[in-house]
N, CA, C and O atoms as a CHARMM CRD file, in Angstrom:
* protein
*
  372
    1    1 SER  N    -35.59500   5.53500  34.18600 PROA 1      0.00000
    2    1 SER  CA   -34.84200   5.80900  35.39800 PROA 1      0.00000
    3    1 SER  C    -35.25200   7.16500  35.96500 PROA 1      0.00000
    4    1 SER  O    -35.59600   8.08500  35.22300 PROA 1      0.00000
    5    2 SER  N    -35.21000   7.26900  37.25000 PROA 2      0.00000
    6    2 SER  CA   -35.63100   8.51300  37.88900 PROA 2      0.00000
    7    2 SER  C    -34.51600   9.55700  37.83000 PROA 2      0.00000
    8    2 SER  O    -33.34600   9.23700  37.61500 PROA 2      0.00000
    9    3 VAL  N    -34.91100  10.79800  38.02600 PROA 3      0.00000
   10    3 VAL  CA   -33.96600  11.90600  37.97700 PROA 3      0.00000
   11    3 VAL  C    -33.53600  12.24900  39.39400 PROA 3      0.00000
   12    3 VAL  O    -34.37400  12.43700  40.27600 PROA 3      0.00000
   13    4 ASP  N    -32.23400  12.32900  39.61000 PROA 4      0.00000
   14    4 ASP  CA   -31.69600  12.73800  40.90300 PROA 4      0.00000
   15    4 ASP  C    -31.51400  14.25200  40.86600 PROA 4      0.00000
   16    4 ASP  O    -30.63500  14.74700  40.16000 PROA 4      0.00000
   17    5 PRO  N    -32.33500  15.00000  41.61700 PROA 5      0.00000
   18    5 PRO  CA   -32.24900  16.46500  41.55200 PROA 5      0.00000
   19    5 PRO  C    -30.91500  17.02400  42.02800 PROA 5      0.00000
   20    5 PRO  O    -30.60200  18.18200  41.75200 PROA 5      0.00000
   21    6 ASP  N    -30.12800  16.22600  42.73500 PROA 6      0.00000
   22    6 ASP  CA   -28.83800  16.69300  43.24100 PROA 6      0.00000
   23    6 ASP  C    -27.67600  16.36700  42.29700 PROA 6      0.00000
   24    6 ASP  O    -26.53600  16.75100  42.55900 PROA 6      0.00000
   25    7 ASP  N    -27.96600  15.66300  41.20600 PROA 7      0.00000
   26    7 ASP  CA   -26.91000  15.26600  40.27100 PROA 7      0.00000
   27    7 ASP  C    -27.24000  15.77000  38.87600 PROA 7      0.00000
   28    7 ASP  O    -28.01800  15.14100  38.15900 PROA 7      0.00000
   29    8 LYS  N    -26.65600  16.89700  38.48300 PROA 8      0.00000
   30    8 LYS  CA   -26.97400  17.48600  37.18300 PROA 8      0.00000
   31    8 LYS  C    -26.49900  16.61500  36.02100 PROA 8      0.00000
   32    8 LYS  O    -26.95400  16.80500  34.89300 PROA 8      0.00000
   33    9 HSD  N    -25.60300  15.67400  36.26600 PROA 9      0.00000
   34    9 HSD  CA   -25.09200  14.81600  35.20900 PROA 9      0.00000
   35    9 HSD  C    -26.05600  13.68600  34.85800 PROA 9      0.00000
   36    9 HSD  O    -25.86500  13.00200  33.85200 PROA 9      0.00000
   37   10 SER  N    -27.08700  13.48400  35.67600 PROA 10     0.00000
   38   10 SER  CA   -28.06500  12.44200  35.38100 PROA 10     0.00000
   39   10 SER  C    -29.36100  13.03000  34.83000 PROA 10     0.00000
   40   10 SER  O    -30.37800  12.34200  34.75500 PROA 10     0.00000
   41   11 CYS  N    -29.31900  14.29900  34.44700 PROA 11     0.00000
   42   11 CYS  CA   -30.50300  14.97800  33.91300 PROA 11     0.00000
   43   11 CYS  C    -30.34800  15.20900  32.42000 PROA 11     0.00000
   44   11 CYS  O    -29.33100  14.85000  31.82600 PROA 11     0.00000
   45   12 GLY  N    -31.34800  15.80200  31.83000 PROA 12     0.00000
   46   12 GLY  CA   -31.29600  16.13900  30.41000 PROA 12     0.00000
   47   12 GLY  C    -31.20400  14.90900  29.53800 PROA 12     0.00000
   48   12 GLY  O    -31.83900  13.89400  29.82200 PROA 12     0.00000
   49   13 PHE  N    -30.41700  14.99000  28.47600 PROA 13     0.00000
   50   13 PHE  CA   -30.31800  13.88700  27.53000 PROA 13     0.00000
   51   13 PHE  C    -29.59600  12.67200  28.11000 PROA 13     0.00000
   52   13 PHE  O    -29.68100  11.58300  27.54300 PROA 13     0.00000
   53   14 ALA  N    -28.89600  12.83700  29.21700 PROA 14     0.00000
   54   14 ALA  CA   -28.22500  11.70100  29.85300 PROA 14     0.00000
   55   14 ALA  C    -29.24300  10.74600  30.47800 PROA 14     0.00000
   56   14 ALA  O    -28.95500   9.56300  30.66000 PROA 14     0.00000
   57   15 ASN  N    -30.41900  11.25400  30.80200 PROA 15     0.00000
   58   15 ASN  CA   -31.47900  10.45400  31.40300 PROA 15     0.00000
   59   15 ASN  C    -32.47600  10.07600  30.31200 PROA 15     0.00000
   60   15 ASN  O    -32.95300  10.95000  29.58700 PROA 15     0.00000
   61   16 ASP  N    -32.79700   8.79400  30.18400 PROA 16     0.00000
   62   16 ASP  CA   -33.69100   8.35200  29.11600 PROA 16     0.00000
   63   16 ASP  C    -35.07700   8.97700  29.19600 PROA 16     0.00000
   64   16 ASP  O    -35.64300   9.34100  28.16500 PROA 16     0.00000
   65   17 ALA  N    -35.63300   9.11100  30.39200 PROA 17     0.00000
   66   17 ALA  CA   -36.97000   9.69200  30.53400 PROA 17     0.00000
   67   17 ALA  C    -36.96400  11.17100  30.13600 PROA 17     0.00000
   68   17 ALA  O    -37.85900  11.62300  29.42100 PROA 17     0.00000
   69   18 CYS  N    -35.98000  11.91100  30.58500 PROA 18     0.00000
   70   18 CYS  CA   -35.86100  13.33100  30.21300 PROA 18     0.00000
   71   18 CYS  C    -35.52800  13.47300  28.73000 PROA 18     0.00000
   72   18 CYS  O    -36.10100  14.31300  28.03600 PROA 18     0.00000
   73   19 GLY  N    -34.60900  12.65500  28.25700 PROA 19     0.00000
   74   19 GLY  CA   -34.20400  12.71100  26.85900 PROA 19     0.00000
   75   19 GLY  C    -35.35900  12.47300  25.91700 PROA 19     0.00000
   76   19 GLY  O    -35.45300  13.12100  24.87400 PROA 19     0.00000
   77   20 ARG  N    -36.24400  11.54900  26.26800 PROA 20     0.00000
   78   20 ARG  CA   -37.41800  11.26800  25.43600 PROA 20     0.00000
   79   20 ARG  C    -38.28300  12.51500  25.29400 PROA 20     0.00000
   80   20 ARG  O    -38.80300  12.78300  24.21100 PROA 20     0.00000
   81   21 LEU  N    -38.44100  13.27700  26.36600 PROA 21     0.00000
   82   21 LEU  CA   -39.25700  14.49500  26.33900 PROA 21     0.00000
   83   21 LEU  C    -38.54000  15.65700  25.65900 PROA 21     0.00000
   84   21 LEU  O    -39.18800  16.50600  25.04600 PROA 21     0.00000
   85   22 LEU  N    -37.23100  15.70700  25.75800 PROA 22     0.00000
   86   22 LEU  CA   -36.44700  16.80000  25.17500 PROA 22     0.00000
   87   22 LEU  C    -36.05700  16.56300  23.72000 PROA 22     0.00000
   88   22 LEU  O    -35.65400  17.49400  23.02300 PROA 22     0.00000
   89   23 CYS  N    -36.17400  15.34100  23.27100 PROA 23     0.00000
   90   23 CYS  CA   -35.77100  14.97700  21.91300 PROA 23     0.00000
   91   23 CYS  C    -36.55400  15.79200  20.88900 PROA 23     0.00000
   92   23 CYS  O    -37.77300  15.92200  21.00900 PROA 23     0.00000
   93   24 PRO  N    -35.87700  16.34300  19.88500 PROA 24     0.00000
   94   24 PRO  CA   -36.59700  17.07700  18.84100 PROA 24     0.00000
   95   24 PRO  C    -37.67700  16.20100  18.20400 PROA 24     0.00000
   96   24 PRO  O    -37.47700  15.00900  17.97100 PROA 24     0.00000
   97   25 ALA  N    -38.80700  16.81300  17.93600 PROA 25     0.00000
   98   25 ALA  CA   -39.97500  16.08300  17.45100 PROA 25     0.00000
   99   25 ALA  C    -39.71500  15.32800  16.15300 PROA 25     0.00000
  100   25 ALA  O    -40.34800  14.30400  15.89400 PROA 25     0.00000
  101   26 GLU  N    -38.79800  15.82000  15.34300 PROA 26     0.00000
  102   26 GLU  CA   -38.55200  15.16400  14.06000 PROA 26     0.00000
  103   26 GLU  C    -37.63800  13.94900  14.17000 PROA 26     0.00000
  104   26 GLU  O    -37.41900  13.24900  13.18100 PROA 26     0.00000
  105   27 LEU  N    -37.10000  13.69100  15.36600 PROA 27     0.00000
  106   27 LEU  CA   -36.22500  12.53700  15.58900 PROA 27     0.00000
  107   27 LEU  C    -36.92600  11.50400  16.46300 PROA 27     0.00000
  108   27 LEU  O    -37.86300  11.83100  17.19200 PROA 27     0.00000
  109   28 ASP  N    -36.46800  10.25400  16.38700 PROA 28     0.00000
  110   28 ASP  CA   -37.06200   9.15400  17.14800 PROA 28     0.00000
  111   28 ASP  C    -36.11900   8.73200  18.27300 PROA 28     0.00000
  112   28 ASP  O    -35.11100   8.06700  18.03500 PROA 28     0.00000
  113   29 TRP  N    -36.46000   9.12800  19.50000 PROA 29     0.00000
  114   29 TRP  CA   -35.62900   8.81900  20.66100 PROA 29     0.00000
  115   29 TRP  C    -35.47700   7.31300  20.86500 PROA 29     0.00000
  116   29 TRP  O    -34.49200   6.87400  21.45900 PROA 29     0.00000
  117   30 ASN  N    -36.42100   6.52100  20.39100 PROA 30     0.00000
  118   30 ASN  CA   -36.35000   5.07300  20.56200 PROA 30     0.00000
  119   30 ASN  C    -35.24100   4.44400  19.72800 PROA 30     0.00000
  120   30 ASN  O    -34.85300   3.30300  19.97700 PROA 30     0.00000
  121   31 ASP  N    -34.73300   5.16600  18.75100 PROA 31     0.00000
  122   31 ASP  CA   -33.64600   4.68300  17.90500 PROA 31     0.00000
  123   31 ASP  C    -32.31700   4.92300  18.63100 PROA 31     0.00000
  124   31 ASP  O    -31.96500   6.07100  18.90500 PROA 31     0.00000
  125   32 PRO  N    -31.57800   3.85300  18.94500 PROA 32     0.00000
  126   32 PRO  CA   -30.30900   4.01300  19.66800 PROA 32     0.00000
  127   32 PRO  C    -29.30300   4.90800  18.93900 PROA 32     0.00000
  128   32 PRO  O    -28.49200   5.56700  19.58900 PROA 32     0.00000
  129   33 VAL  N    -29.33900   4.94300  17.61900 PROA 33     0.00000
  130   33 VAL  CA   -28.43400   5.80000  16.84600 PROA 33     0.00000
  131   33 VAL  C    -28.76900   7.26900  17.11100 PROA 33     0.00000
  132   33 VAL  O    -27.87300   8.10400  17.24100 PROA 33     0.00000
  133   34 VAL  N    -30.06000   7.57500  17.19000 PROA 34     0.00000
  134   34 VAL  CA   -30.49700   8.94600  17.47700 PROA 34     0.00000
  135   34 VAL  C    -30.07300   9.34600  18.88700 PROA 34     0.00000
  136   34 VAL  O    -29.52400  10.42900  19.09000 PROA 34     0.00000
  137   35 ARG  N    -30.32800   8.47100  19.86100 PROA 35     0.00000
  138   35 ARG  CA   -29.93300   8.77500  21.25400 PROA 35     0.00000
  139   35 ARG  C    -28.43500   9.05100  21.33800 PROA 35     0.00000
  140   35 ARG  O    -28.01700  10.03400  21.94900 PROA 35     0.00000
  141   36 ALA  N    -27.63400   8.19600  20.73300 PROA 36     0.00000
  142   36 ALA  CA   -26.17800   8.37500  20.77300 PROA 36     0.00000
  143   36 ALA  C    -25.77200   9.64900  20.04500 PROA 36     0.00000
  144   36 ALA  O    -24.89900  10.37700  20.51600 PROA 36     0.00000
  145   37 GLY  N    -26.39000   9.92600  18.91000 PROA 37     0.00000
  146   37 GLY  CA   -26.06400  11.12500  18.14500 PROA 37     0.00000
  147   37 GLY  C    -26.35500  12.39500  18.90600 PROA 37     0.00000
  148   37 GLY  O    -25.55900  13.33400  18.88500 PROA 37     0.00000
  149   38 ILE  N    -27.50600  12.43200  19.58700 PROA 38     0.00000
  150   38 ILE  CA   -27.86400  13.60600  20.37900 PROA 38     0.00000
  151   38 ILE  C    -26.90000  13.76100  21.55300 PROA 38     0.00000
  152   38 ILE  O    -26.41600  14.85900  21.82800 PROA 38     0.00000
  153   39 ARG  N    -26.63300  12.68300  22.22300 PROA 39     0.00000
  154   39 ARG  CA   -25.74300  12.75100  23.39700 PROA 39     0.00000
  155   39 ARG  C    -24.32100  13.14400  23.01000 PROA 39     0.00000
  156   39 ARG  O    -23.63500  13.82700  23.77100 PROA 39     0.00000
  157   40 ASP  N    -23.87500  12.71400  21.82700 PROA 40     0.00000
  158   40 ASP  CA   -22.52500  13.02700  21.36300 PROA 40     0.00000
  159   40 ASP  C    -22.46200  14.31800  20.55700 PROA 40     0.00000
  160   40 ASP  O    -21.38400  14.76200  20.16300 PROA 40     0.00000
  161   41 ARG  N    -23.63500  14.92200  20.31200 PROA 41     0.00000
  162   41 ARG  CA   -23.75000  16.13500  19.49100 PROA 41     0.00000
  163   41 ARG  C    -23.18100  15.91200  18.09000 PROA 41     0.00000
  164   41 ARG  O    -22.50200  16.77300  17.53100 PROA 41     0.00000
  165   42 SER  N    -23.47700  14.73700  17.54100 PROA 42     0.00000
  166   42 SER  CA   -23.00500  14.39200  16.19400 PROA 42     0.00000
  167   42 SER  C    -23.75300  15.20300  15.14500 PROA 42     0.00000
  168   42 SER  O    -24.88100  15.64600  15.36400 PROA 42     0.00000
  169   43 GLU  N    -23.09900  15.38600  13.99900 PROA 43     0.00000
  170   43 GLU  CA   -23.72900  16.13300  12.91200 PROA 43     0.00000
  171   43 GLU  C    -25.06000  15.47700  12.53700 PROA 43     0.00000
  172   43 GLU  O    -25.15100  14.25800  12.39300 PROA 43     0.00000
  173   44 GLY  N    -26.06700  16.29700  12.38700 PROA 44     0.00000
  174   44 GLY  CA   -27.40400  15.80200  12.07400 PROA 44     0.00000
  175   44 GLY  C    -28.25000  15.55400  13.30700 PROA 44     0.00000
  176   44 GLY  O    -29.45500  15.32700  13.20100 PROA 44     0.00000
  177   45 TYR  N    -27.62600  15.59600  14.47800 PROA 45     0.00000
  178   45 TYR  CA   -28.35000  15.33700  15.72500 PROA 45     0.00000
  179   45 TYR  C    -28.17800  16.45500  16.75200 PROA 45     0.00000
  180   45 TYR  O    -28.53900  16.28700  17.91700 PROA 45     0.00000
  181   46 VAL  N    -27.63500  17.58000  16.33000 PROA 46     0.00000
  182   46 VAL  CA   -27.41900  18.69500  17.24900 PROA 46     0.00000
  183   46 VAL  C    -28.75500  19.35100  17.55700 PROA 46     0.00000
  184   46 VAL  O    -29.48700  19.74300  16.64800 PROA 46     0.00000
  185   47 VAL  N    -29.06900  19.47000  18.83500 PROA 47     0.00000
  186   47 VAL  CA   -30.31300  20.09500  19.27500 PROA 47     0.00000
  187   47 VAL  C    -30.06400  21.59200  19.42100 PROA 47     0.00000
  188   47 VAL  O    -29.13300  22.01100  20.10900 PROA 47     0.00000
  189   48 THR  N    -30.90000  22.39200  18.76900 PROA 48     0.00000
  190   48 THR  CA   -30.73700  23.85000  18.79500 PROA 48     0.00000
  191   48 THR  C    -32.00600  24.51100  19.32900 PROA 48     0.00000
  192   48 THR  O    -32.97200  23.84000  19.69300 PROA 48     0.00000
  193   49 ASP  N    -31.97800  25.83000  19.36700 PROA 49     0.00000
  194   49 ASP  CA   -33.15900  26.56900  19.81000 PROA 49     0.00000
  195   49 ASP  C    -34.28700  26.48200  18.78500 PROA 49     0.00000
  196   49 ASP  O    -35.41300  26.88700  19.07600 PROA 49     0.00000
  197   50 LEU  N    -34.00800  25.96900  17.61300 PROA 50     0.00000
  198   50 LEU  CA   -35.03600  25.79400  16.59300 PROA 50     0.00000
  199   50 LEU  C    -35.65700  24.40000  16.62700 PROA 50     0.00000
  200   50 LEU  O    -36.55800  24.10100  15.84400 PROA 50     0.00000
  201   51 SER  N    -35.18200  23.55300  17.52600 PROA 51     0.00000
  202   51 SER  CA   -35.72100  22.20200  17.67100 PROA 51     0.00000
  203   51 SER  C    -36.91700  22.23600  18.61600 PROA 51     0.00000
  204   51 SER  O    -36.82200  22.76200  19.72400 PROA 51     0.00000
  205   52 PHE  N    -38.03400  21.67900  18.18100 PROA 52     0.00000
  206   52 PHE  CA   -39.20900  21.60100  19.05000 PROA 52     0.00000
  207   52 PHE  C    -39.19900  20.26600  19.78400 PROA 52     0.00000
  208   52 PHE  O    -39.34200  19.22000  19.15200 PROA 52     0.00000
  209   53 PRO  N    -39.03200  20.28000  21.11200 PROA 53     0.00000
  210   53 PRO  CA   -38.98400  19.03200  21.86900 PROA 53     0.00000
  211   53 PRO  C    -40.34700  18.34300  21.91900 PROA 53     0.00000
  212   53 PRO  O    -41.38900  18.99500  21.84300 PROA 53     0.00000
  213   54 THR  N    -40.32300  17.02600  22.04600 PROA 54     0.00000
  214   54 THR  CA   -41.56800  16.25600  22.02600 PROA 54     0.00000
  215   54 THR  C    -42.48200  16.59000  23.19700 PROA 54     0.00000
  216   54 THR  O    -43.68700  16.35600  23.10000 PROA 54     0.00000
  217   55 TYR  N    -41.96300  17.12900  24.30300 PROA 55     0.00000
  218   55 TYR  CA   -42.84700  17.42700  25.43300 PROA 55     0.00000
  219   55 TYR  C    -43.84700  18.54300  25.11800 PROA 55     0.00000
  220   55 TYR  O    -44.76400  18.79000  25.90100 PROA 55     0.00000
  221   56 LEU  N    -43.67800  19.21300  23.98600 PROA 56     0.00000
  222   56 LEU  CA   -44.61500  20.26200  23.58700 PROA 56     0.00000
  223   56 LEU  C    -45.84200  19.70300  22.85900 PROA 56     0.00000
  224   56 LEU  O    -46.81000  20.43000  22.63400 PROA 56     0.00000
  225   57 TYR  N    -45.80900  18.41900  22.49000 PROA 57     0.00000
  226   57 TYR  CA   -46.84900  17.83500  21.65600 PROA 57     0.00000
  227   57 TYR  C    -47.79800  16.92600  22.43100 PROA 57     0.00000
  228   57 TYR  O    -47.41900  16.28100  23.40900 PROA 57     0.00000
  229   58 ASP  N    -49.04600  16.89800  21.95900 PROA 58     0.00000
  230   58 ASP  CA   -50.05200  16.00100  22.50900 PROA 58     0.00000
  231   58 ASP  C    -49.53500  14.57100  22.44400 PROA 58     0.00000
  232   58 ASP  O    -49.04500  14.12300  21.40800 PROA 58     0.00000
  233   59 LYS  N    -49.64900  13.86800  23.55300 PROA 59     0.00000
  234   59 LYS  CA   -49.16700  12.48900  23.68000 PROA 59     0.00000
  235   59 LYS  C    -47.67300  12.36600  23.37900 PROA 59     0.00000
  236   59 LYS  O    -47.17900  11.28000  23.07800 PROA 59     0.00000
  237   60 TYR  N    -46.96300  13.48900  23.46500 PROA 60     0.00000
  238   60 TYR  CA   -45.51000  13.54300  23.27500 PROA 60     0.00000
  239   60 TYR  C    -45.08300  12.95500  21.93000 PROA 60     0.00000
  240   60 TYR  O    -44.01800  12.34900  21.81100 PROA 60     0.00000
  241   61 THR  N    -45.93400  13.14800  20.92300 PROA 61     0.00000
  242   61 THR  CA   -45.66200  12.64200  19.58400 PROA 61     0.00000
  243   61 THR  C    -46.04400  13.70000  18.56500 PROA 61     0.00000
  244   61 THR  O    -47.12800  14.28000  18.63900 PROA 61     0.00000
  245   62 ALA  N    -45.15700  13.95200  17.61800 PROA 62     0.00000
  246   62 ALA  CA   -45.42500  14.93700  16.56500 PROA 62     0.00000
  247   62 ALA  C    -45.70900  14.22900  15.25200 PROA 62     0.00000
  248   62 ALA  O    -45.19000  13.14400  14.98900 PROA 62     0.00000
  249   63 ASN  N    -46.52900  14.85100  14.44500 PROA 63     0.00000
  250   63 ASN  CA   -46.79400  14.37300  13.09900 PROA 63     0.00000
  251   63 ASN  C    -45.72100  14.97900  12.20000 PROA 63     0.00000
  252   63 ASN  O    -45.70900  16.19700  12.01600 PROA 63     0.00000
  253   64 PRO  N    -44.81900  14.17800  11.63500 PROA 64     0.00000
  254   64 PRO  CA   -43.73100  14.74000  10.82100 PROA 64     0.00000
  255   64 PRO  C    -44.22900  15.49200   9.58400 PROA 64     0.00000
  256   64 PRO  O    -43.51200  16.32900   9.03700 PROA 64     0.00000
  257   65 ASP  N    -45.44900  15.19700   9.14700 PROA 65     0.00000
  258   65 ASP  CA   -46.01000  15.88300   7.98000 PROA 65     0.00000
  259   65 ASP  C    -46.69700  17.19000   8.34300 PROA 65     0.00000
  260   65 ASP  O    -46.94800  18.02600   7.47400 PROA 65     0.00000
  261   66 ASP  N    -47.00200  17.37100   9.63200 PROA 66     0.00000
  262   66 ASP  CA   -47.67200  18.59400  10.09000 PROA 66     0.00000
  263   66 ASP  C    -47.23400  18.87200  11.52800 PROA 66     0.00000
  264   66 ASP  O    -47.89600  18.45000  12.47600 PROA 66     0.00000
  265   67 LEU  N    -46.11300  19.58700  11.68400 PROA 67     0.00000
  266   67 LEU  CA   -45.55700  19.82500  13.01900 PROA 67     0.00000
  267   67 LEU  C    -46.41000  20.75200  13.87800 PROA 67     0.00000
  268   67 LEU  O    -46.12300  20.91300  15.06500 PROA 67     0.00000
  269   68 GLU  N    -47.44100  21.36100  13.32000 PROA 68     0.00000
  270   68 GLU  CA   -48.34400  22.18800  14.12100 PROA 68     0.00000
  271   68 GLU  C    -49.44400  21.36500  14.78500 PROA 68     0.00000
  272   68 GLU  O    -50.04900  21.81000  15.76100 PROA 68     0.00000
  273   69 GLU  N    -49.70200  20.17700  14.26500 PROA 69     0.00000
  274   69 GLU  CA   -50.73900  19.31200  14.82500 PROA 69     0.00000
  275   69 GLU  C    -50.33900  18.86900  16.23800 PROA 69     0.00000
  276   69 GLU  O    -49.27800  18.27400  16.42300 PROA 69     0.00000
  277   70 GLY  N    -51.17300  19.15500  17.21700 PROA 70     0.00000
  278   70 GLY  CA   -50.91500  18.75900  18.60200 PROA 70     0.00000
  279   70 GLY  C    -49.90800  19.61900  19.33000 PROA 70     0.00000
  280   70 GLY  O    -49.58000  19.34600  20.48400 PROA 70     0.00000
  281   71 PHE  N    -49.40400  20.67200  18.66400 PROA 71     0.00000
  282   71 PHE  CA   -48.37100  21.53800  19.25200 PROA 71     0.00000
  283   71 PHE  C    -48.94300  22.32200  20.43100 PROA 71     0.00000
  284   71 PHE  O    -50.04800  22.85600  20.34400 PROA 71     0.00000
  285   72 PHE  N    -48.20600  22.39000  21.51500 PROA 72     0.00000
  286   72 PHE  CA   -48.60200  23.05500  22.76900 PROA 72     0.00000
  287   72 PHE  C    -49.83900  22.41200  23.40300 PROA 72     0.00000
  288   72 PHE  O    -50.61500  23.09300  24.07300 PROA 72     0.00000
  289   73 LYS  N    -50.02400  21.11700  23.19600 PROA 73     0.00000
  290   73 LYS  CA   -51.18900  20.43300  23.76200 PROA 73     0.00000
  291   73 LYS  C    -50.78800  19.23200  24.62000 PROA 73     0.00000
  292   73 LYS  O    -51.61400  18.35900  24.88600 PROA 73     0.00000
  293   74 SER  N    -49.54600  19.18500  25.04700 PROA 74     0.00000
  294   74 SER  CA   -49.11300  18.04100  25.85700 PROA 74     0.00000
  295   74 SER  C    -49.68100  18.13400  27.26700 PROA 74     0.00000
  296   74 SER  O    -49.98400  19.21800  27.76300 PROA 74     0.00000
  297   75 LYS  N    -49.81300  17.00100  27.88400 PROA 75     0.00000
  298   75 LYS  CA   -50.36800  16.93200  29.23600 PROA 75     0.00000
  299   75 LYS  C    -49.53000  17.75400  30.21600 PROA 75     0.00000
  300   75 LYS  O    -50.07900  18.46600  31.05700 PROA 75     0.00000
  301   76 ILE  N    -48.21400  17.65700  30.11000 PROA 76     0.00000
  302   76 ILE  CA   -47.34100  18.36000  31.05100 PROA 76     0.00000
  303   76 ILE  C    -47.47900  19.88200  30.92000 PROA 76     0.00000
  304   76 ILE  O    -47.42200  20.59500  31.92200 PROA 76     0.00000
  305   77 LEU  N    -47.65900  20.38200  29.69700 PROA 77     0.00000
  306   77 LEU  CA   -47.84700  21.82700  29.50400 PROA 77     0.00000
  307   77 LEU  C    -49.20000  22.29300  30.04100 PROA 77     0.00000
  308   77 LEU  O    -49.30100  23.33800  30.68400 PROA 77     0.00000
  309   78 ILE  N    -50.22500  21.50800  29.77000 PROA 78     0.00000
  310   78 ILE  CA   -51.56500  21.86800  30.24100 PROA 78     0.00000
  311   78 ILE  C    -51.61300  21.85600  31.76600 PROA 78     0.00000
  312   78 ILE  O    -52.20000  22.74800  32.37900 PROA 78     0.00000
  313   79 GLN  N    -50.99800  20.84900  32.37500 PROA 79     0.00000
  314   79 GLN  CA   -50.96000  20.80100  33.84100 PROA 79     0.00000
  315   79 GLN  C    -50.18800  21.98100  34.40900 PROA 79     0.00000
  316   79 GLN  O    -50.60200  22.57200  35.40600 PROA 79     0.00000
  317   80 GLY  N    -49.07700  22.32500  33.78900 PROA 80     0.00000
  318   80 GLY  CA   -48.28900  23.47500  34.24900 PROA 80     0.00000
  319   80 GLY  C    -49.07700  24.76500  34.13600 PROA 80     0.00000
  320   80 GLY  O    -49.04700  25.59700  35.04300 PROA 80     0.00000
  321   81 TYR  N    -49.78200  24.93800  33.02500 PROA 81     0.00000
  322   81 TYR  CA   -50.60800  26.13100  32.83500 PROA 81     0.00000
  323   81 TYR  C    -51.69600  26.21100  33.90900 PROA 81     0.00000
  324   81 TYR  O    -51.90400  27.25200  34.53200 PROA 81     0.00000
  325   82 LYS  N    -52.37700  25.09300  34.10500 PROA 82     0.00000
  326   82 LYS  CA   -53.45700  25.07300  35.10600 PROA 82     0.00000
  327   82 LYS  C    -52.92100  25.37900  36.49900 PROA 82     0.00000
  328   82 LYS  O    -53.52400  26.15200  37.24200 PROA 82     0.00000
  329   83 ALA  N    -51.79500  24.77800  36.85400 PROA 83     0.00000
  330   83 ALA  CA   -51.22500  24.98500  38.19200 PROA 83     0.00000
  331   83 ALA  C    -50.82500  26.44200  38.39100 PROA 83     0.00000
  332   83 ALA  O    -50.99200  26.98900  39.48100 PROA 83     0.00000
  333   84 ARG  N    -50.30500  27.06300  37.35600 PROA 84     0.00000
  334   84 ARG  CA   -49.81500  28.43800  37.47800 PROA 84     0.00000
  335   84 ARG  C    -50.92600  29.48200  37.38100 PROA 84     0.00000
  336   84 ARG  O    -50.97300  30.42200  38.17500 PROA 84     0.00000
  337   85 PHE  N    -51.81200  29.31600  36.41300 PROA 85     0.00000
  338   85 PHE  CA   -52.77800  30.36300  36.13200 PROA 85     0.00000
  339   85 PHE  C    -54.18100  30.09800  36.67200 PROA 85     0.00000
  340   85 PHE  O    -55.01500  31.00300  36.67000 PROA 85     0.00000
  341   86 MET  N    -54.45500  28.89200  37.13000 PROA 86     0.00000
  342   86 MET  CA   -55.76000  28.59200  37.71100 PROA 86     0.00000
  343   86 MET  C    -55.56700  28.28700  39.19500 PROA 86     0.00000
  344   86 MET  O    -55.71200  29.16500  40.04600 PROA 86     0.00000
  345   87 SER  N    -55.24400  27.04900  39.48700 PROA 87     0.00000
  346   87 SER  CA   -54.91400  26.67700  40.86500 PROA 87     0.00000
  347   87 SER  C    -54.15400  25.35900  40.82500 PROA 87     0.00000
  348   87 SER  O    -54.37800  24.55200  39.92300 PROA 87     0.00000
  349   88 PRO  N    -53.26400  25.12400  41.77500 PROA 88     0.00000
  350   88 PRO  CA   -52.50300  23.87000  41.76000 PROA 88     0.00000
  351   88 PRO  C    -53.40800  22.63200  41.77200 PROA 88     0.00000
  352   88 PRO  O    -53.08000  21.61800  41.15600 PROA 88     0.00000
  353   89 SER  N    -54.52200  22.71300  42.45800 PROA 89     0.00000
  354   89 SER  CA   -55.40500  21.54600  42.51300 PROA 89     0.00000
  355   89 SER  C    -56.05600  21.24500  41.16000 PROA 89     0.00000
  356   89 SER  O    -56.43500  20.10200  40.90100 PROA 89     0.00000
  357   90 SER  N    -56.19000  22.24700  40.30300 PROA 90     0.00000
  358   90 SER  CA   -56.80800  22.01000  38.99300 PROA 90     0.00000
  359   90 SER  C    -55.89600  21.20700  38.06300 PROA 90     0.00000
  360   90 SER  O    -56.36100  20.68000  37.05300 PROA 90     0.00000
  361   91 ALA  N    -54.62900  21.11100  38.38500 PROA 91     0.00000
  362   91 ALA  CA   -53.67300  20.39800  37.54000 PROA 91     0.00000
  363   91 ALA  C    -53.58000  18.91200  37.87500 PROA 91     0.00000
  364   91 ALA  O    -52.82700  18.17800  37.23600 PROA 91     0.00000
  365   92 LYS  N    -54.33400  18.47100  38.86500 PROA 92     0.00000
  366   92 LYS  CA   -54.20200  17.08100  39.32500 PROA 92     0.00000
  367   92 LYS  C    -54.95100  16.06100  38.47900 PROA 92     0.00000
  368   92 LYS  O    -54.77400  14.86000  38.68500 PROA 92     0.00000
  369   93 ASP  N    -55.77200  16.48900  37.54400 PROA 93     0.00000
  370   93 ASP  CA   -56.55800  15.51500  36.75900 PROA 93     0.00000
  371   93 ASP  C    -55.78000  14.85500  35.65800 PROA 93     0.00000
  372   93 ASP  O    -56.32400  14.02200  34.93200 PROA 93     0.00000
């Protein structure tokens, strides 16, 4: 589902597309129990500043055995870096 920029209640974990990117790398957003736990802030599913969201990882997937693998290599981060520090047109690929 798309994000309505004028409705803050449809953003973040309330939105499946955003939630998938914000979900801590060690959890599986595709699991309905995980989605509900994060949204309800249930014990074991509380997202903190120590949680690394999947949008930081290459292909938005982390290796649970090596959380450094693919870290800071996601397409969205690389495009953002290119747009900011190189030129906006360089981020279009």
